[in-house]
N, C-alpha and C positions, 0 to 999 in steps of 0.2 A: 504494499498501499505505497500509495505517496504522501509527502508531507511538505508541505508548505510555511509560509511563514509571513505575517501581514503586519506592515509595522503602520501605524495611523498616528499625525502627529494633528493634535488640535489647536487652531489658535482663537483668541476671540474676536469677533468683529469690529473693526476699528472703524471709528464715528468721531467726525468733526462737528462741532456745534458752533454755530454762527451765530453770533450775539450784538448786536447794538449796545457801544460799552455807557453808554448815556439811559439803558433800560434795564434800571436794579434787579425786577421779577423777572425777566428775561434771563438774567445772569445767574440767578436764583435758581430758576427751572433747569438748567442745564447742571450747574453744581448738583442739586438734589439728583438728576436723572443718570449722572456719571457715577454717583454714590452708590448705587445699587446695579450698576454694569458689573458685567464681567469684565474685567482689563477696562474699565472705567478713567483709574489714574493716568492711560494714555491717550485718550481719547480727549482731542485737543478742545477746549476753545477760543472761538476766532473771533477777534473784534472786525465788527463791519465799518466801515464808516463813510461818508458820500464824499467825504477832502482829507487828503492827511493833516493829520495835527503836527503843529509846529515841532512837540516835542517827538514826533517821528521822523521831521527833516533831516537829518544827518545828511554829509556829502555821501555815502552808499546808497544811499533812496531818495536822493534829494527830487533825483527826477525821473523819479518812479509816478504813478500816477495809482489815487486808494485802489481803485477795480485791478491794478496789475499788482500790486502786494496782495492784495485778496488769493490771485491766481495763483501768487509763488505758495502761500500757505498752501490750498486746495490740490494745487497743482501737477 
């Protein structure tokens, strides 16, 4: 009789949460959902914004639009 071995590696589903940084309830909801998901610590909470914040405008990303920065997170 022939035998074989099968190896299965399970990984959690990776999710990302796009959250308006000015919406505190959306941020709380994303944190709550991540707190009970398997692998939730690895699911990023990504800020969305219409224009680039002055705090984010350093020389390395100054030329990028907010959409391009978001696509860099997701992408």
